[in-house]
C-alpha positions in Angstrom: 22.3 15.9 -47.9 25.3 17.4 -49.0 24.5 21.2 -49.6 27.2 20.7 -52.9 24.9 17.9 -54.2 22.0 20.6 -54.8 23.6 24.5 -54.1 20.1 25.8 -55.8 17.5 23.4 -53.1 20.1 24.3 -50.6 19.7 27.9 -51.1 15.8 27.5 -51.1 15.9 25.2 -47.7 18.5 28.0 -45.7 21.1 25.0 -45.8 23.4 26.8 -48.5 26.0 27.9 -46.3 27.4 30.3 -49.4 24.3 31.9 -49.9 24.8 35.6 -49.0 21.8 37.2 -50.6 18.3 35.9 -52.2 17.9 38.4 -55.4 14.7 39.0 -57.6 16.6 36.8 -60.1 19.0 34.2 -58.1 20.3 33.7 -55.1 24.1 35.2 -54.5 26.5 32.8 -53.1 30.2 33.0 -52.7 32.7 31.7 -55.4 34.3 27.9 -53.8 37.4 29.9 -54.2 38.6 33.1 -53.8 42.2 33.8 -56.2 40.0 36.3 -56.9 38.6 37.7 -53.9 35.2 38.8 -54.8 34.3 36.0 -57.0 30.4 35.0 -56.4 27.9 32.9 -58.6 24.3 33.8 -58.8 21.9 30.4 -59.0 18.7 31.0 -60.4 15.3 30.4 -57.7 14.5 26.9 -59.8 16.4 24.1 -61.4 16.5 24.6 -65.1 19.8 23.4 -67.5 20.1 26.9 -69.2 19.1 30.2 -69.4 16.5 29.2 -72.6 14.8 27.0 -69.8 12.9 30.3 -67.8 10.4 32.6 -69.3 11.8 35.4 -71.0 10.8 37.5 -67.7 12.5 35.2 -65.3 15.5 35.7 -67.5 15.2 39.0 -67.4 15.0 39.1 -63.6 18.2 36.5 -63.5 20.3 38.8 -66.4 19.2 42.1 -63.9 20.1 40.3 -60.5 23.9 38.7 -62.4 24.5 42.4 -62.9 23.6 43.8 -59.6 25.7 41.6 -57.6 28.7 42.6 -60.2 27.4 46.2 -58.7 28.2 44.8 -55.2 31.5 43.5 -56.2 33.0 46.3 -57.8 31.3 48.6 -54.8 33.2 46.1 -51.9 36.1 45.0 -53.7 37.1 47.7 -56.4 38.6 45.8 -58.9 39.2 47.0 -62.6 36.3 45.3 -64.0 33.7 42.2 -63.1 33.4 39.7 -65.8 30.3 37.6 -65.9 30.2 33.9 -67.5 27.2 31.5 -67.8 28.8 28.4 -69.2 27.2 25.2 -68.2 29.9 22.7 -69.7 30.6 21.5 -66.1 28.2 22.0 -64.0 24.7 21.5 -66.4 22.5 23.7 -64.9 22.1 27.5 -65.2 24.7 29.6 -63.3 26.0 32.7 -63.6 30.3 33.1 -62.6 30.7 37.3 -61.5 34.5 37.1 -61.0 36.4 40.6 -60.6 39.8 41.3 -61.8 42.5 43.4 -60.3 45.3 45.4 -61.7 47.4 43.3 -59.4 47.0 40.4 -61.7 49.6 40.0 -64.2 48.8 41.9 -67.4 48.9 38.3 -69.1 46.2 36.8 -67.0 44.0 39.7 -66.5 43.4 40.0 -70.5 42.7 36.6 -70.6 39.8 34.2 -69.4 39.9 33.2 -65.5 39.4 29.7 -66.4 43.5 29.7 -68.1 44.7 30.0 -64.3 46.0 27.2 -63.9 44.3 24.2 -61.2 46.3 24.9 -58.5 44.8 28.5 -57.8 41.5 26.6 -58.4 41.9 23.6 -56.1 44.5 25.7 -53.6 43.6 24.8 -50.2 44.6 28.7 -49.0 42.0 29.4 -51.7 39.5 27.4 -50.7 39.0 28.3 -47.3 36.0 30.1 -47.6 34.2 27.6 -48.4 35.3 25.2 -45.1 35.4 28.4 -43.0 31.6 29.2 -43.8 30.6 26.0 -44.0 31.7 24.9 -40.1 31.3 28.4 -38.5 27.6 29.5 -40.6 28.4 33.1 -40.3 25.7 34.1 -42.7 
């Protein structure tokens, strides 16, 4: 089975090559694209549809882990700020996007949601190299 088909289960069984670290509230993984270097995703420890499907304690652990992942991005990448998104519109399972935002982005881009970047930013092979590189090398 391709790890992309069930990213949470792949983290649980150690086959998700994008996994950086297991945190108390979830799994910190590299984002599939890196046009904003340091982009990460927090996956929950179990597959659920939304934040509201977790117990109050699990929600707290997930949200604290999300902010800790943001702290790590701030320390490692020195962005201006970090944006956090929990949407579930395309991939209908709980996950949190953690995007660094940079001074080198144009003001027009920096002041708007990252989702408004053109599709070419998301699909450009140069920006997606991290997925292939990590998947093939199993460095983690």
